[in-house]
Steps between C-alpha positions, in 0.01 A plus 500: 500500500662692783447782747726802546494715813573869442517721809764728651436486874738219594225243558527306172670198659240487778215488250681250280555263793137532609371418152737206459401364843147452367587409141858366498489391135415849376760683294549834681771760443608837631535753222850572631630147439576333169179343370336395174285802423318327217359245746340758729120514473421679830674801652440561871570867553505773761625844395720339239760699302313646204590327177588161646175335387580550132783245535256207514368410154259229620351683799135410555426653842629793706409436864525766769618380840247734662162662452652798317575489127560867414876445467433239231288733289757777543752280318444602138737226383291214640337272241160677470288193426633277778240448777570658839391350831511622858478352848162483670561382854287526817813564705590803289152638560496429875851641545398819323184528706689458827754764399243758394280435803800566722565829323135601536514450877832686520327789325198493732709506816775733363781259584715649223462850639589389851811323374623823341422692819682237706815553294462876554450454876148646473201409720181597319194291594234544233166378376469176307239354266284188529394243243158665479655837414660413166422356160768300323501533121671226300611586147515168318281211615661199340608198705702709745247781530207265555683320780588829668142625469363182657745513790438868572126440492542226761667761721195728453671756277299689241655392169459622143656373180582652163563302181481525123222243479213371711608247763299202623538301819613798709296631791597868480387784274719514189512815288578440135695700246601863466143621541476368856860553613452839662203377703716214625795725582296764683393240758840332553674608821764232444585426137667169410647456152494140376465575129697324229752732337395574142519795265165615640599478867856633481517821706141461620598595856548866421412845631161505329398167651631591846302823488172306474573301816366639829732736685721294730483186284774238522649323197634143488675389180579130484459457124783651292719807533394606152150580625630790709614846398754552778508878484120523521491287814762718667307817416171366635667379820677831554188711444305288749239356265635148561585388853755240396594212274629145522708399197621146433587551132710757317610610153853381575570217743696529720393862537795736436653632822441861402126459444290729725270212602769363732481781752149632454322483839162414344622213279540146630706278270544124471733327247244333269412225746122533527441173318775268376452179301522198731722238338325184631161645409591628153724227354221242450292735285804594292573135432135425426503767229823355362339156477198655330732676256668170417162333445355779290234586757375849582707682763375615838510868606548643154546876476309711249743630239262789429445609861847419626373319811 
């Protein structure tokens, strides 16, 4: 049995060395080197080239390097019955929470606006908001969303959640399903998208949804670019219904140089860095699942094939 690493971001060797440092006797290959494909039982993937997974006849597990798995399910050539796992890591959750909390405070105090005015040599002191003035709505209250909700509550923010199913062990109101979505949106002055990307959530951040938010609402998308209809966001920013947006994820990454997001004064962009898998934290759980695979035990952090997350 062997592991193959399939990713295109130049970090394959780094991950391979980290895994071998913990388990030096493990057979691990990069998909770009010569390797015995019939020996591979686990594929560790991150935004792999579509079609590469069909080359492994004895594949028994497809493991995402991160919390997201949408790119795996988008690969129609993957072996459909092979289990899929994802990373569940406290550091991923805390990193995401820190990032979003920072963006929330930037929104409250209008730091983005003042940066634009600085570059234009403008001096325009204005009003700002306080924690007590806003409600933060979190779309998607899985591991990441629950951590964010808890941290914002500790800072005395009013927090709401929205999910497809009832959530336990979370100390904020959670609205459930399509029937309660509008009630959730109408109260959310700052909307944070942490949804998994599925057929049901693709394009969910659209003009209709934005129109239900309070006038002056701010949007933070740290989930996937596929959630957002770009043109709808631009329209709602330009007509004044939305006050601004922070985007960490995009349909194409890197974002094409001619995209209007680059120079829009109400859009703050970051290059998909809100929460990145920490190698020392993640490698042990990957190897634990590999050992369980070898022993015929049930795998940790399995993804629902039906739901896609």
